C-alpha positions, 0 to 999 in steps of 0.5 A: 517437446523434450525427452529424458535420457535414462543414463547416468554420466560417468563420474568419480562418485554417485551424483546427487538428485537435483530435486531431493538432494540425495545420492543417485546410485543407479537407475537415474535420469539425466535431464538437461545436464541434471540428474534425477531419481526416476521417482523424482522426475515428475510433472510440476503441475500434477506430480505424475511421473514424466515417462514421456515427452514433456514441456518446459514453461517458466523454468518448470516441467509439465506433462501435456495436460498441465502445460499452461496454455498461451492465451492471446491478450486481445481475443482470449483465444489460444495461440498455437503458432506465431506469438508476439510478446509485448509487456509480458502479454502474448498476442496473435500477430494479427491481433497486435494492432491499433485499438482505434484504426486496427493498423498493425503496430510496430511501435505503439503509444499507451493511452487510457488503457489502449495501444494506439498508433502515432496517427491516433494519439491525441495531441499533448503538451510538454510539461516543461516548455508547454509546446506541442509534442508531435513525435515521441514523448518521454513520460513520468510515472504519473503520465506527464509528457515531456519533449525528450530534450526538455526532460532534464534535471531541475537542478543541474540540467543534465538530460535524464534517460532512465530513472529519476527522482521527484519532489513535492512540486513535481520537479524531476532530478537526476539523483539524490545529490541534486534533490538535496542540493540547497542552491537554486537551479541554473538561470536557463531553467524555467522553474522558479521555486527551490524544490522541497527536499522532504518529498520523493516519489519512486519512479520507473525507467522512462521509455517512449512507449511506456506510461499513459498519455494525458491529453489535458494541458497542465494548468499554468501557475504564476509564481513570484521569481526569487532574486538571483543568488549573490556571489559567495564573497559578497553581501546581497543588496537590500532590495525588497521583494514583493508577494501577494497576500493570499485571501479566502475565496470570499474576500477581494484580492489583496494588493501587492505589499512590499516585504519588510526587511529583517532585523539585520536590515536586509530584505527577506527571501521570497517564501517557498511554495509550501510557505505560501500554501501554509500561510494561505491555509492559516488565513483561511482557518483563521477566518473560519475559526471561532478561535480568532483571538488565538491568531491574527489573520497573517499578512504575508512577509518574507524570511523565516519569521514571516509567520511571527505576526500571524501566530500571536503570542503562544506564551500561554500555551504551556499554562494551557497544557499544564492546567488542562491535561486530564489525568488518565483516570479522569479521562476514563471517567469522562468517557461515559458522558462523551460516549452517550453524546456520540451514540445519540448523534449516530442514532443509538438509543440511550439504552444501547447495550454498548453503554454497558461495555468496558471502556477500552484503552483505545477510547481512553487514549482518544479522550485523553488526547482530545482533552489536551487539544480542546484545552478550553473545553469548548466541545469542538476543535479547529484545524489551528487548535490541532496544529498548535497542540501538535506543535507543543505536545509530541504525544499529540503529534504521534497520536494524530499522525500515527508515527513519531514526527517532529512538529515543533516547527510545523507553523513556521518551517516544516511544510510537509508535516504541516500538509500531513496534519491538515490532510489528517484534520480534513479526513477526521472532520470529513471536510468540515472546518471544525470537528467534535468528539464524535468525529474524533472518537469514530476515527481513533476509538476502539471501533475505529478504522484508521486510514493510512498515514499520509505518504509524505510521512512515509517518504520522510521516514525513508529519506532517513532510513539507512539500508546496507545491501550485501552485494553478492546475489542482490543483482545490482548489474544482473537485475538492476531494476531491484536496485533502481526501485530501492534507490527511487524509494528514497532510502539511504543506501550503502553497498558492501562488496565482498567475494562470492561465498558459493565456491568450494572451501570458501573462508566466510569468516575471513571476509565477514569482518569487512561486512562488520566494518561496514555495519559499524561505520554506516550504522544501518537500520536494516541489512538486506541480503539476497541469494548467495549473500544469505551466507553472510547474513546467517554468519552475521547472526551466528557471530552476533555481529548483527542483531537488527532488522534483516531482509533476506531475499531467497532463503539460503540453505545455510539459514536454518534458524532465525535469531531471537528478538530480531525483525526478520523478513524472508522472501522466497518463491515456490518455483525457485530453481536454485534453492528449492525449499518446500513451504512447510520447511520455510514455515518451520524456519519462521516459527524459530523466530520471535513471535510478531517479529518475523514474516515470510513473503511466499509466492506460490502457484495457485491450484489448477482451474477446471480447464487446467490453467493456473491463476497465478505462478509463484516466483523463480529465483529472481523473484519478479514479484518484488518489482510489482506494487512497490513490494521491495521497498515495502518489505524493507519498511516491514523489516523496520516496523516496530509493530512487527513486519506482518502487521506492516504488510497487512496495513500496506495492503490498504495502500492499493485501495482508492482514497474514496473507497477508504473514506467510504469504508471508514464512514460505513464502519468496520465492525458489526456493532457500527453497522447496526447503527443504520438498522431499521428493524424493531429496536435495531435487533434484526429479529423481524421476519423482514431481512432486506431493507431498501436504502434511500438513493439520496442517503449517505449510506447508499453513497458509501455502498455505491462508492465501494461497489464502483471503486477500482484499485490504484494499480491495475489488478491481477485479474481483469485489469481496469475498466473505464465502463465499470465506475458507470455501472448502473445500480438498480437497488441497494438493500441492507441485510438485517439478520440479528441472529447472525450478528449476535450468534456468529459475527460478534462472538467470532469478532471477539474471538479474533480480538482475543487471539490477536492480542494473545500474540502481542498485537492490537486488534484493529478494524480495517486491518483485521476486518475488511469489506469484500464482495461475493457472487452466489446463486444462493442469495436468499438462503445466505441472507435468511439463514438464522445462524450461519449464512455461509457454509465454507465446508460445503464449498468445492473450490480448491484453487487456494484451498477449501473455504468461501471465496470473496473478492476485494473488488466487485468487478471481479465477482461480476466478470467471473459470472458468479452473480445471481441473475434476476429480471432486474439485473445481477445481484452481488453480496457486499460482506463484512469479513472478519479475517484476522491474520491472513496467510497465503492460500494453498490447494492442500488447505482443507479448513485448517490453516498453518500456525501463525504463533503456536497455538494460534493459527491463521484465520484467513487465506489470500491469493497473494501476500503482495496485493491480495485480491481474493480472500478465503474464509474457513469459518461460517461466522467470519463473513457477515452479509451486509448489503445486496446490490442489484446492478446492470452489468456492462455486458447487458448495456 
């Protein structure tokens, strides 16, 4: 406990209050070397005056009732005396023990979410030498174990002790130079293929006690060995290499064939892994495809021309694209017939009201691209057709991948883009060898749910993206983890080291030309400044020397207005002890920028729970949350996004969902109209007295709902953590809710209102970004389901942790663990709802149904518990949530 001193120190002038910044002429308090007005010295939790003893936690001052309680991570009981801190968790000394044998731990080994002693750790095998690891193991971010002596750079064999880079084949490197080096590794290494320089994954520092153990030995792979490199001043001998022709699973193994010589008479080089994979894929799709006349089944050959015989003649492709690309008007006229065919296949009647809707630009664009790919009007396209169209037509490539990507050499050289296109085809076709317009339009049309572009494309973009970091304030030495995270993401980084500007009478303009010189020579895509470096950032804006994308960590007091027509991302914490700026002040600052081109990442405390606890704490000046969920690289990407930083962050939230969940959401649909295609009520109107329809456990719809219910995010959630038992939770029954009055009277009008609001702000309404699936536990299931108009009543809700409204959980496990679900004789019940969230802001306990402005006069339409990786969504309008399914399940505690 601490006490405040009621005296002012002698000084030549009146001191300034640490909280409000105004002069303290008399009656002030001196607290830990800082001066406060008496009225300003209040509890950071309840704002009541601290007129007695107080406690300090997380850089904040609290009264006794607001002081956060330290809870043991194992027994969930308060810790009053000794406390053991491990990985930001607190334990009673007696609770910090092996989860298997209960032996007290001094060091531990993580395994399947448990902390184990050395005697209880399952045996593991070194990824490099395949030998048994009996002692400490060095582990990569994906849990692969190595002997410490075996964990060396794949190129130069230098031991790796901290951060590392990794290519697509899983090889590790000590830095960017070795990752990009074209020469093969030393002869002493056991690796046999040159790594791809296109793929790079961010990795964390390695220690012997981090990561997760994998007790399954890695699968052995047999690969051909390339010839030893010839000396630089000699010509390599013309010795042919051999390779094996990959064949489909149904074909017998092919015999080894000698690689033919190239045109110069020398032997070709052995193909890379990506080339072999690409060739194997082309053989497979060639045999599966009805377009056999377009491509011969390739036999593997060496060298850059090894696919020459595989592709056949493509000379007629220009004629195809010239003769068969339909005009935009023709595409629109064809849309009606294709839409009718699509609706017939998914279960709509020919008299569906959707046929009367105006044909959207998205549907026209999808049909336009479809007709370019389906050049012979067969009604179906194969994987090879799509690959060839993307290779010859950049418009097709950009539409399919969602970003500008060079596909001109996709069939001969560009392995990563080849994989991305193949993965995209498999996603759209749902794993089939061919797709029709139904699959294509469902994925890309106006009511589509766009899945995230393959991470390979994102990594390729980062490898090309230039980031200029202003040194002062970024913390290259004080906070090295930020630097390591940016480097591991693959960006090209340039530092500009200038003096600390936060000294009296500092001549900023004298040193600003140094930053300008660095900008001119490096030509960055984005400038990053932090803390005191913000002085240089604002000076660059004021002089007009930088008008490009900018990321500012900590809103410096000199930042009072944003530059026009510039992407600006600002990150700030509510507990910033250096630059204390209220949220309302920061929101006004952001409104000074160009709509759609600014984003405020604000990290704040939640409101208090009934027991006085906080569910989340906001960042202090060092902004620890930047290191969570790969946030710092995402903010850099957001600043560079042409669609706008806020758009990018909404899209990046989906990265935390599992691929199975994303696919299940895609197949269920993300709009009220698409959900109605499953309905069984009369004429699919949902106006019958019966509102609940049990799903057939053998149906695809049942599987999709069950996948969403059982899914857990890719990274551990903030609330509750992972559970090995949750995916096995028995489902007793799933019922579909068919309430046509709620859909027609509330959900559809609200969805159209959201669309108009978002488009008025210069953005495109996108299902899956502006709509989402969530879960809600309640005791009023029947009332919500049967209400003829408004199922949910946000204004009647009494929760205030993140403001008033109806609360929904991203994950079903949270609704179950929180005890919110209705308990019945068969089990617990939870609602799975389609939320129409629109644009989301960070929640605040003071929100009472009216959210801040997004772009005046438009306000945000939803609030969340975190702008980094939200797990709680709060809606303030009754039409924003549509109850779609009731899931009855047996919770883990009852099994």
